C-alpha positions in Angstrom: -0.1 0.1 -0.2 1.1 3.5 -0.9 1.8 6.1 1.4 1.0 9.2 0.6 2.7 12.7 1.6 0.9 15.7 -0.1 2.2 19.4 0.7 -0.8 21.3 1.2 -0.5 24.1 2.9 -4.0 25.9 4.5 -4.0 29.2 6.5 -4.3 29.8 10.0 -7.0 32.5 11.3 -8.7 33.2 7.8 -11.9 35.0 7.7 -15.5 33.7 7.4 -15.9 32.4 3.3 -17.8 35.4 1.4 -20.4 33.8 -0.5 -21.2 35.1 -4.0 -22.4 34.2 -7.3 -17.8 33.1 -8.3 -16.8 30.4 -9.2 -13.4 29.1 -8.9 -12.2 28.6 -12.6 -10.1 25.6 -13.6 -6.8 26.2 -14.5 -6.2 25.0 -18.4 -2.4 25.8 -18.0 0.0 27.2 -15.5 -0.5 30.8 -15.1 2.2 33.3 -14.6 1.4 35.8 -11.8 4.8 37.5 -12.2 8.1 37.2 -13.6 10.6 40.0 -12.3 14.3 40.7 -11.6 15.7 40.6 -7.8 18.8 41.0 -6.3 19.8 43.8 -8.1 19.2 41.9 -11.6 21.5 38.9 -10.2 18.4 36.8 -9.9 14.5 36.6 -11.0 11.4 35.4 -9.4 8.7 33.8 -11.5 5.3 32.4 -9.4 3.3 30.5 -11.4 -0.3 28.6 -10.6 -0.7 25.5 -11.9 -3.1 22.8 -12.5 -3.0 19.8 -10.3 -3.4 17.7 -13.0 -0.3 18.7 -14.3 1.8 18.1 -11.3 0.6 14.8 -10.0 -0.7 10.9 -11.1 -4.1 10.2 -11.6 -4.5 8.2 -8.5 -2.5 10.8 -6.1 -5.0 13.3 -7.6 -8.3 11.7 -6.7 -6.8 11.0 -3.4 -5.8 14.5 -2.5 -9.2 16.0 -4.0 -11.3 13.9 -2.6 -13.0 15.9 0.0 -12.5 19.2 -2.0 -8.3 19.8 -1.1 -6.7 22.3 -3.2 -7.3 24.4 -6.1 -4.3 24.6 -7.9 0.0 24.5 -7.2 2.3 26.7 -6.6 5.3 27.6 -7.7 8.1 29.9 -7.2 10.7 29.3 -10.1 13.7 31.6 -8.0 16.6 30.9 -10.3 20.2 33.0 -11.2 19.7 35.5 -14.3 23.4 35.7 -15.6 26.6 34.1 -14.6 27.9 34.8 -11.1 30.3 34.5 -8.8 30.5 31.1 -6.9 30.4 29.4 -10.4 26.7 29.3 -10.7 25.4 29.7 -14.4 22.2 31.5 -15.5 19.1 29.7 -15.3 20.4 27.8 -11.9 18.4 27.2 -9.4 19.0 29.6 -6.2 18.9 26.9 -3.0 18.5 27.3 0.8 15.7 29.9 0.4 13.3 30.6 3.3 10.5 31.8 1.0 7.2 32.6 2.1 4.1 33.1 0.4 0.9 35.3 0.7 -2.4 35.9 -0.8 -5.0 38.5 -0.6 -8.4 38.5 -1.1 -8.8 42.6 -2.1 -12.7 42.3 -1.5 -12.4 41.0 2.3 -9.1 41.7 3.1 -8.8 37.6 3.9 -4.8 36.6 3.6 -3.5 32.8 2.6 0.1 32.5 3.9 2.4 29.4 3.9 6.0 28.0 3.4 7.1 27.4 -0.2 9.2 23.9 0.0 11.6 22.8 -2.6 10.4 20.7 -5.0 11.0 18.9 -8.3 9.8 17.8 -11.7 10.8 17.3 -15.5 9.3 19.9 -16.6 10.1 22.4 -14.5 13.3 21.6 -12.5 14.0 22.5 -8.8 11.3 25.4 -7.7 9.7 26.4 -4.6 6.0 25.0 -4.3 3.1 24.5 -2.2 -0.8 23.6 -2.9 -3.0 26.4 -2.3 -6.9 26.3 -1.4 -8.0 29.2 -2.7 -11.5 28.9 -2.2 -11.5 27.0 0.9 -9.5 29.4 2.9 -10.0 33.1 1.9 -12.8 32.9 -0.5 -13.3 33.9 -4.1 -13.2 37.7 -4.8 -14.6 39.8 -7.7 -12.2 42.3 -6.9 -9.1 40.1 -7.5 -5.6 39.2 -5.3 -2.8 40.4 -4.5 0.0 37.6 -4.4 3.3 38.1 -2.6 6.4 36.1 -1.8 9.1 37.0 0.4 12.5 35.5 0.5 15.9 35.3 2.5 18.6 32.8 3.5 17.4 29.6 5.1 18.4 28.9 8.3 21.6 27.1 9.1 23.2 28.4 6.0 27.1 29.5 7.0 29.0 32.5 5.0 32.2 33.0 4.8 34.3 36.0 6.1 34.3 37.2 2.9 30.6 37.5 2.3 29.6 38.4 5.6 29.2 41.6 5.5 25.2 42.0 4.6 24.0 43.9 1.2 20.9 45.5 1.4 18.8 43.9 -1.6 20.2 40.5 -1.8 19.8 37.8 -0.1 23.2 38.3 1.9 20.8 41.3 3.4 19.3 41.4 6.8 16.0 41.7 5.2 13.9 39.5 3.2 13.4 40.2 -0.7 9.5 41.1 -1.6 8.1 40.6 -4.3 4.3 40.9 -5.5 1.7 41.3 -7.9 -2.2 40.8 -8.7 -4.5 38.3 -10.4 -7.8 37.6 -11.1 -10.0 34.5 -11.3 -10.4 35.1 -14.9 -6.5 35.3 -15.2 -6.4 31.8 -13.5 -9.8 30.7 -16.8 -7.6 32.7 -19.1 -4.2 33.3 -18.7 -2.7 36.3 -20.5 -0.1 35.9 -22.9 3.8 37.0 -21.2 5.1 40.2 -22.5 8.1 39.9 -24.5 11.0 41.0 -22.6 10.3 40.0 -19.2 12.9 38.9 -16.6 13.3 35.5 -17.5 15.4 37.0 -20.3 17.6 39.1 -19.1 21.0 37.9 -20.8 23.2 40.7 -19.8 25.0 40.4 -16.3 23.4 42.6 -13.9 26.2 45.5 -13.1 27.8 45.2 -10.0 26.6 41.5 -9.4 29.4 40.5 -7.0 28.4 37.5 -5.4 25.7 38.0 -6.8 23.5 36.0 -4.0 
């Protein structure tokens, strides 16, 4: 008998779910919520929401959604934008981060909050992820939502003397890096086309990248 551990984080202390005519759409494909440069341009953070069906096998999906379950699979693709000191190449996954995500219902102010944990797949490679039950926690909103991702160096990472000095705006700084962007239920049902020149297409190294991390 197979044992299954499914990453599904439900926010604590969510306010009462509003009743209305909105319905949770079924995502037809991965939806990019935002794709932005961070850490002085040395890193990009792309937040995507993916249909559960492209993440889990059919038997796992049936078990996961038997009693409602999550609405989609959240993924933060945090990758280097260009080569940096330390031997990291453009497109490499940035490891050892503490990544937190929040989603605010702009109609009620209710918030979903949870950690994004490292995970991997053949299609997306390494990323930070969590399953999200939007409808069952903060409810459906005709006013839309605001998604936020906060990233900082994870606990237990030991830095050498040459990088001990905090660098504001990077993962070596004392404050988390914050990225946010809006989305609506309509965006989930009919994802907008990605704009040309997105952060993921950065080719030139960021000025003064240095350690870059």
